[in-house]
C-alpha positions as CSV (number, residue, x, y, z in Angstrom):
1,S,0.0,0.0,0.0
2,P,2.3,2.7,-1.3
3,G,3.0,6.1,0.3
4,S,5.8,8.6,0.8
5,E,8.8,7.8,3.0
6,R,7.2,9.9,5.7
7,D,3.9,8.1,5.4
8,T,5.7,4.7,5.4
9,H,7.6,5.7,8.5
10,R,4.3,6.5,10.3
11,W,2.6,3.3,9.0
12,L,5.5,1.1,10.2
13,Q,5.3,2.6,13.7
14,T,1.6,2.8,14.2
15,C,-0.4,0.7,11.8
16,S,1.6,-2.4,10.9
17,S,2.6,-5.7,12.5
18,L,5.6,-6.0,10.2
19,G,8.0,-5.3,13.0
20,E,6.5,-8.1,15.1
21,L,6.8,-10.4,12.1
22,I,10.5,-9.8,11.4
23,E,11.3,-9.0,15.1
24,H,12.4,-5.4,14.6
25,D,11.3,-2.4,16.6
26,F,10.4,0.3,14.1
27,D,10.2,2.9,16.8
28,T,14.0,2.9,16.7
29,T,14.0,3.6,12.9
30,S,14.5,7.2,11.9
31,L,12.9,8.8,8.9
32,T,16.3,9.6,7.5
33,R,17.2,5.9,7.4
34,L,14.3,5.2,5.0
35,Y,15.8,7.7,2.5
36,K,19.3,6.2,3.0
37,V,17.9,2.7,2.3
38,A,16.7,3.9,-1.1
39,D,20.2,5.2,-1.9
40,D,21.8,1.9,-0.8
41,L,19.4,-0.2,-2.9
42,L,20.2,1.9,-6.0
43,K,23.9,1.2,-5.6
44,H,23.3,-2.6,-6.1
45,K,20.5,-2.3,-8.7
46,T,22.0,-4.6,-11.3
47,A,22.9,-7.3,-8.7
48,I,19.4,-7.2,-7.1
49,E,17.6,-7.4,-10.4
50,T,19.7,-10.3,-11.6
51,H,19.2,-12.2,-8.3
52,L,15.4,-11.6,-8.2
53,Y,14.8,-12.9,-11.7
54,Q,17.1,-15.9,-11.1
55,R,15.2,-16.7,-8.0
56,E,11.9,-16.4,-9.8
57,T,13.2,-18.6,-12.6
58,D,14.2,-21.3,-10.1
59,L,10.8,-21.1,-8.3
60,F,8.6,-21.3,-11.3
61,Q,10.8,-23.0,-13.9
62,L,10.6,-20.1,-16.3
63,S,11.7,-20.8,-19.9
64,N,13.3,-17.5,-20.8
65,T,12.3,-18.0,-24.5
66,I,10.3,-14.7,-24.9
67,A,11.5,-11.2,-24.1
68,L,9.0,-8.3,-24.4
69,Y,10.3,-4.7,-24.4
70,D,8.4,-1.5,-24.0
71,L,8.7,1.9,-22.3
72,T,6.5,4.2,-20.3
73,N,6.9,7.5,-18.6
74,T,5.8,9.2,-15.5
75,Y,5.6,12.9,-14.5
76,F,7.1,15.1,-11.8
77,E,5.4,17.3,-9.3
78,G,7.6,20.4,-9.3
79,Q,10.2,21.7,-11.8
80,A,12.8,19.0,-11.1
81,L,15.6,21.4,-11.9
82,N,18.2,19.2,-10.2
83,N,17.3,16.1,-12.3
84,E,19.2,15.8,-15.5
85,L,16.8,13.1,-16.7
86,A,13.7,15.4,-16.3
87,K,12.7,16.5,-19.7
88,F,9.5,17.6,-21.4
89,G,8.1,15.1,-23.9
90,R,5.0,13.2,-24.9
91,S,3.3,12.1,-21.7
92,K,1.4,8.9,-21.7
93,E,-0.8,10.3,-18.9
94,K,-1.5,13.4,-21.0
95,R,0.6,15.5,-18.6
96,N,2.6,17.3,-21.2
97,D,2.8,20.3,-18.8
98,C,5.1,18.4,-16.5
99,P,8.7,17.2,-16.9
100,L,8.9,13.5,-17.4
101,V,11.2,10.5,-16.9
102,T,11.1,7.3,-18.9
103,L,11.2,3.7,-17.6
104,G,12.2,0.9,-20.0
105,L,11.4,-2.7,-19.1
106,V,12.2,-6.1,-20.5
107,V,9.9,-8.8,-19.2
108,D,9.3,-12.4,-20.0
109,H,6.1,-13.9,-21.3
110,E,4.9,-14.5,-17.7
111,G,5.3,-10.8,-16.8
112,F,8.5,-11.2,-14.7
113,V,11.0,-8.4,-15.1
114,L,14.4,-9.3,-16.6
115,R,15.9,-5.8,-16.8
116,S,15.0,-2.2,-16.3
117,E,16.5,1.2,-17.1
118,V,15.6,4.8,-16.5
119,F,16.0,7.2,-19.4
120,A,15.4,10.9,-20.0
121,G,11.7,12.0,-20.4
122,N,12.3,12.9,-24.1
123,A,14.3,9.7,-24.9
124,S,14.0,8.4,-28.4
125,E,12.3,5.0,-27.9
126,P,14.0,3.2,-30.9
127,K,17.5,4.2,-29.7
128,T,17.0,2.5,-26.3
129,L,16.7,-1.0,-27.7
130,T,20.3,-2.0,-28.1
131,Q,21.1,-1.0,-24.5
132,M,18.2,-3.0,-23.1
133,I,18.5,-6.1,-25.2
134,S,22.3,-6.5,-25.4
135,G,23.5,-9.4,-23.3
136,L,20.1,-11.3,-23.1
137,A,21.4,-14.0,-25.4
138,P,22.8,-17.0,-23.3
139,A,26.5,-17.7,-23.4
140,Q,25.9,-21.3,-24.4
141,A,25.7,-21.7,-28.1
142,S,23.3,-24.6,-27.8
143,I,20.6,-22.3,-26.2
144,E,18.5,-20.2,-28.5
145,P,18.3,-16.4,-27.7
146,P,14.9,-15.2,-26.7
147,V,12.3,-14.0,-29.2
148,V,12.1,-10.3,-28.9
149,I,8.6,-8.8,-29.1
150,L,8.3,-5.0,-29.7
151,D,5.6,-2.4,-30.2
152,A,5.5,-0.3,-33.3
153,G,7.2,2.7,-31.8
154,I,10.5,0.8,-31.3
155,A,10.3,-1.6,-34.3
156,T,12.3,0.5,-36.8
157,Q,14.0,-1.3,-39.6
158,A,17.4,-0.5,-38.2
159,N,16.4,-2.2,-34.9
160,L,15.1,-5.3,-36.7
161,D,18.4,-5.5,-38.7
162,W,20.4,-5.2,-35.4
163,L,18.3,-8.0,-33.8
164,L,18.9,-10.4,-36.7
165,A,22.7,-9.5,-36.7
166,E,22.8,-10.3,-32.9
167,G,21.1,-13.7,-33.4
168,Y,17.6,-12.8,-32.1
169,H,14.3,-13.5,-33.8
170,Y,11.7,-10.8,-33.6
171,L,7.9,-10.4,-33.6
172,V,6.8,-6.8,-33.9
173,V,3.8,-4.7,-34.5
174,S,4.1,-2.8,-37.8
175,R,2.6,0.5,-38.7
176,D,1.6,-0.9,-42.0
177,Q,-2.1,-1.5,-42.4
178,K,-4.0,-3.7,-44.9
179,S,-7.7,-4.0,-44.9
180,L,-8.8,-7.7,-44.8
181,E,-11.8,-6.8,-46.9
182,D,-9.7,-6.3,-50.0
183,N,-7.1,-8.9,-49.6
184,T,-6.7,-11.9,-51.9
185,L,-4.7,-14.0,-49.4
186,D,-6.1,-17.1,-47.6
187,E,-7.7,-16.2,-44.3
188,I,-7.8,-18.5,-41.3
189,V,-9.3,-18.1,-37.8
190,V,-6.6,-17.9,-35.1
191,K,-9.0,-17.4,-32.1
192,E,-12.7,-17.8,-31.6
193,D,-14.8,-17.5,-28.5
194,K,-18.0,-15.9,-27.4
195,D,-16.3,-12.5,-26.9
196,N,-14.0,-12.3,-29.8
197,R,-13.1,-13.8,-33.3
198,V,-9.7,-13.1,-34.7
199,T,-8.8,-13.9,-38.3
200,A,-5.5,-13.6,-40.0
201,C,-3.9,-14.0,-43.4
202,R,-0.2,-14.7,-44.1
203,E,2.2,-13.1,-46.6
204,L,5.8,-14.1,-47.0
205,S,8.5,-11.7,-48.2
206,Q,10.2,-12.2,-51.6
207,D,13.4,-13.3,-49.9
208,K,11.4,-15.6,-47.6
209,K,13.1,-14.3,-44.5
210,E,10.1,-12.4,-43.1
211,V,6.5,-13.2,-42.6
212,R,3.7,-10.6,-42.3
213,L,0.5,-11.5,-40.6
214,Y,-2.5,-9.3,-41.3
215,C,-4.9,-9.8,-38.4
216,H,-8.5,-8.6,-37.7
217,S,-10.0,-8.7,-34.2
218,Q,-13.7,-8.2,-33.8
219,A,-13.3,-7.1,-30.2
220,K,-10.6,-4.6,-31.1
221,E,-12.8,-3.3,-34.0
222,K,-15.7,-2.8,-31.7
223,K,-13.5,-0.9,-29.2
224,E,-12.0,1.3,-31.9
225,Q,-15.4,2.0,-33.5
226,G,-16.8,2.9,-30.1
227,I,-13.9,5.3,-29.4
228,L,-14.3,7.0,-32.8
229,T,-18.1,7.3,-32.3
230,R,-17.6,9.0,-29.0
231,F,-15.0,11.4,-30.5
232,A,-17.4,12.1,-33.5
233,E,-20.3,12.8,-31.1
234,R,-18.2,15.2,-29.1
235,F,-17.0,16.9,-32.3
236,E,-20.5,17.3,-33.7
237,T,-21.8,18.6,-30.4
238,A,-19.2,21.3,-30.4
239,L,-20.1,22.3,-33.9
240,T,-23.9,22.3,-33.1
241,T,-23.3,24.6,-30.1
242,L,-21.3,27.0,-32.3
243,K,-24.0,26.9,-34.9
244,E,-26.9,27.5,-32.4
245,G,-25.0,30.5,-31.1
246,L,-25.3,32.3,-34.5
247,S,-29.0,32.9,-33.7
248,K,-28.5,34.1,-30.1
249,K,-27.7,37.5,-28.8
250,G,-24.3,38.3,-27.4
251,T,-22.5,35.5,-29.2
252,I,-19.6,35.6,-31.7
253,K,-20.9,35.9,-35.3
254,K,-18.0,37.3,-37.3
255,A,-17.0,34.7,-39.9
256,N,-13.3,35.0,-39.2
257,K,-13.9,34.4,-35.5
258,I,-16.1,31.5,-36.2
259,Q,-13.4,30.0,-38.4
260,E,-11.0,30.4,-35.5
261,R,-13.4,28.6,-33.2
262,I,-13.8,25.8,-35.7
263,G,-10.0,25.5,-35.9
264,R,-9.8,25.1,-32.1
265,I,-12.5,22.4,-32.2
266,K,-10.6,20.5,-34.8
267,Q,-7.4,20.8,-32.8
268,K,-9.1,19.2,-29.8
269,N,-10.6,16.4,-31.9
270,T,-7.8,15.5,-34.3
271,R,-8.8,11.8,-34.5
272,V,-12.0,12.6,-36.2
273,S,-11.7,16.2,-37.6
274,S,-10.3,15.0,-40.9
275,H,-13.5,12.9,-41.4
276,Y,-15.6,16.0,-41.9
277,S,-16.0,18.7,-44.5
278,I,-17.2,22.0,-42.9
279,E,-18.6,25.0,-44.6
280,V,-19.4,28.4,-43.1
281,I,-22.1,30.3,-44.9
282,V,-21.3,34.1,-44.7
283,D,-23.6,37.2,-45.2
284,E,-21.7,39.2,-47.8
285,K,-22.9,42.5,-46.4
286,T,-22.1,42.1,-42.7
287,Q,-19.4,39.4,-43.0
288,N,-21.2,37.5,-40.3
289,A,-21.6,33.8,-40.3
290,I,-25.3,32.8,-40.8
291,D,-24.9,29.0,-40.9
292,I,-22.4,26.2,-40.4
293,V,-22.9,23.0,-42.5
294,W,-20.8,19.9,-42.1
295,T,-20.8,16.4,-43.7
296,K,-18.8,13.2,-43.2
297,N,-16.5,12.5,-46.1
298,E,-15.6,9.2,-47.7
299,K,-12.2,9.2,-46.1
300,A,-13.9,8.5,-42.7
301,D,-15.7,5.4,-44.1
302,K,-12.5,4.1,-45.7
303,K,-10.6,4.5,-42.4
304,N,-13.3,2.7,-40.5
305,T,-12.9,-0.4,-42.6
306,D,-9.4,-0.9,-41.2
307,A,-10.7,-0.8,-37.6
308,G,-9.5,-3.8,-35.6
309,C,-6.6,-4.6,-38.0
310,D,-3.0,-5.2,-37.0
311,C,0.0,-6.1,-39.1
312,L,2.6,-8.3,-37.4
313,R,6.1,-8.8,-38.8
314,S,8.3,-11.7,-37.8
315,S,11.5,-13.5,-38.7
316,L,9.9,-16.7,-37.5
317,V,8.7,-17.8,-40.9
318,D,8.1,-21.4,-39.8
319,W,5.7,-20.5,-37.1
320,S,2.0,-21.0,-37.7
321,E,-0.5,-18.1,-37.7
322,E,-2.0,-19.3,-34.4
323,K,1.4,-19.3,-32.7
324,L,2.4,-15.9,-34.0
325,W,-0.9,-14.4,-32.8
326,Q,-0.8,-16.0,-29.4
327,T,2.8,-14.9,-28.9
328,Y,2.0,-11.3,-30.0
329,T,-0.7,-11.1,-27.4
330,M,1.9,-11.6,-24.7
331,L,2.8,-8.0,-25.3
332,N,-0.1,-7.3,-23.0
333,E,2.0,-8.5,-20.1
334,V,4.2,-5.4,-20.4
335,E,1.1,-3.1,-20.3
336,A,-0.2,-5.0,-17.3
337,C,3.1,-4.5,-15.6
338,F,3.0,-0.8,-16.2
339,R,-0.6,-0.5,-15.1
340,C,0.2,-2.3,-11.8
341,M,3.2,-0.1,-11.1
342,K,1.4,3.1,-11.9
343,S,-2.1,2.5,-10.4
344,E,-1.3,0.2,-7.5
345,L,2.3,0.6,-6.5
346,G,2.8,4.4,-6.5
347,L,5.0,4.9,-9.5
348,R,3.2,8.2,-10.4
349,P,3.6,11.0,-9.8
350,V,7.3,11.5,-8.7
351,Y,7.8,14.0,-5.8
352,H,11.6,13.7,-5.5
353,Q,13.7,16.1,-7.4
354,K,17.3,14.8,-7.5
355,T,18.3,12.3,-10.2
356,D,19.4,9.5,-7.9
357,R,16.4,9.9,-5.6
358,V,14.0,9.7,-8.6
359,T,15.8,6.7,-10.0
360,A,15.7,5.0,-6.5
361,H,11.9,5.7,-6.3
362,L,11.3,3.9,-9.6
363,F,13.6,1.1,-8.5
364,I,11.8,0.6,-5.2
365,T,8.5,0.4,-7.2
366,L,10.1,-2.2,-9.4
367,I,11.2,-4.3,-6.3
368,A,7.7,-4.0,-5.0
369,Y,6.4,-5.3,-8.4
370,H,8.7,-8.3,-8.2
371,L,7.1,-9.2,-4.8
372,V,3.5,-8.4,-5.9
373,H,3.8,-10.3,-9.2
374,T,5.3,-13.4,-7.5
375,I,2.3,-13.5,-5.1
376,R,-0.2,-13.0,-7.9
377,Y,1.5,-15.6,-10.1
378,Q,1.2,-18.2,-7.4
379,L,-2.5,-17.3,-6.8
380,K,-3.2,-17.3,-10.6
381,Q,-1.9,-20.9,-10.8
382,K,-4.5,-21.8,-8.1
383,G,-7.4,-20.1,-10.0
384,I,-7.3,-16.8,-8.0
385,D,-6.8,-14.0,-10.6
386,L,-7.2,-10.8,-8.6
387,S,-5.5,-7.5,-9.0
388,W,-3.2,-6.3,-6.2
389,E,-5.7,-3.7,-5.1
390,S,-8.4,-6.4,-4.8
391,L,-6.1,-8.6,-2.8
392,R,-5.4,-5.8,-0.4
393,N,-9.1,-5.1,0.0
394,V,-9.8,-8.8,0.7
395,L,-7.1,-9.1,3.4
396,A,-7.6,-5.6,4.9
397,N,-9.9,-6.6,7.8
398,Q,-7.5,-9.1,9.3
399,H,-5.7,-7.4,12.2
400,R,-3.2,-8.0,15.0
401,V,-4.7,-6.8,18.3
402,T,-3.7,-6.5,22.0
403,L,-6.0,-7.3,24.9
404,S,-4.9,-5.9,28.2
405,M,-6.2,-7.1,31.6
406,N,-5.5,-6.0,35.2
407,T,-5.3,-8.5,38.1
408,E,-6.1,-7.9,41.8
409,N,-2.4,-8.0,42.8
410,G,-1.5,-5.1,40.5
411,E,-0.2,-7.2,37.5
412,K,-1.3,-6.4,34.0
413,F,-1.5,-9.1,31.3
414,H,-1.2,-8.3,27.6
415,L,-2.5,-10.9,25.1
416,R,-1.5,-10.4,21.5
417,V,-3.7,-12.2,19.0
418,T,-4.6,-12.3,15.4
419,T,-8.2,-11.9,14.3
420,K,-9.9,-14.9,12.6
421,T,-9.9,-15.1,8.8
422,N,-13.0,-15.3,6.6
423,T,-13.5,-17.7,3.7
424,D,-12.0,-15.5,1.0
425,Q,-8.9,-14.9,3.1
426,E,-8.5,-18.6,3.9
427,K,-8.5,-19.4,0.2
428,I,-5.7,-16.9,-0.4
429,F,-3.5,-18.2,2.4
430,H,-4.2,-21.8,1.4
431,A,-3.2,-21.1,-2.2
432,L,0.0,-19.4,-1.1
433,G,0.8,-22.3,1.3
434,V,1.1,-20.2,4.4
435,K,-0.6,-20.2,7.7
436,S,-3.3,-17.6,8.3
437,D,-1.9,-16.9,11.8
438,I,1.9,-17.0,11.6
439,L,2.5,-15.1,14.9
440,G,0.1,-17.0,17.1
441,R,-0.8,-15.9,20.6
442,K,1.8,-14.0,22.7
443,K,1.2,-13.2,26.3
444,T,3.2,-10.7,28.4
445,K,2.7,-9.3,31.9
446,T,3.8,-6.1,33.5
447,I,4.9,-6.0,37.1
448,K,5.8,-2.6,38.5
449,N,6.4,-1.1,35.0
450,K,8.6,-4.1,34.0
451,I,7.6,-6.3,31.1
452,C,8.3,-10.0,31.1
453,S,7.2,-12.9,29.1
454,A,4.2,-14.9,30.3
455,N,4.3,-17.7,27.7
């Protein structure tokens, strides 16, 4: 349950039984020490990351055959003048008004983190690939390097050529689009259930070294169409409001000002503004706008036919369409990782200002993710697929409490107990293979202000 260093310090001393669990008195721990812990962890970042992933590999027999790479960024509160990595760029949280820092992650197909790196907020995504992927190939010649999966923003031709030269295979999302309605290639179904139907057609390059898979997902099409519909409705509502104002007193009517307003509306709705032709009818005498007329053009209809389509490129020419599609969907693991860190583990925003403290903040979040994902992975194997927030809520009402009782001879007994678990909590503890009451009952007594054990 993430918080600032100050909030964590208060939580450890007043709200948590962690000290009792690990036999440490957090009343003796200063706030300054928490900041120094972050600094010490950062000094050993590479060793810690390597150890954690090796431990996870041993625990769960991970195959290391897939490596997924992507980047995200987070924003600062404040100017971050003392941080050389804090740069203005394109914020993925739409906070372009704040300086940013970029986090790059390489994860395996199960969502476990292999490697991380912090870049400047305006880092060029394609240029980060070689630094992150170099060294992932095993030293043993008999072991195949992992297949690298990339999003379109990183999958430049130069990066694909580098991957092949280093011995990696790739599976990437291409910016190329091809409507499946017009294709002459054989189409097969790669996934079909009650919620979604995915079809794909395969095209081999002339040198037979790369395969392109043109995919169409009904679920993705429905989602994209819904987004475009909402944008179109918002765009037309703004135009309607502007048009209705032409017949009202006290509103802007000059044609040049109306054109400026239309320009601003287009700027706010760039995804659909190109779908419309807009004409302003002007009174020649007064140069006032008397009407605004708009129609959807054919370009919008053509663009909608490509909704739900993806083009995948891969050097794995011998893989089937089904295997390529299923492997590509593993890219969702990176997005799930980012969502967990941002929404549940306190990655955003960043309140620190110095470079090392910011990097340490991101690294602590990453260590927390290792712990959280290990727990969730074990639970998922037992059929419990809950988010970290949901797990916290389920377990929140189990407490460690102290009962104090006075005796007639002046002694005071203190009984430390754990509250009973409910059914949902028991399921979680059972799936993890741990006792629901690890600490048990502890009894102490006070005699003339001295505490002694009564067990």
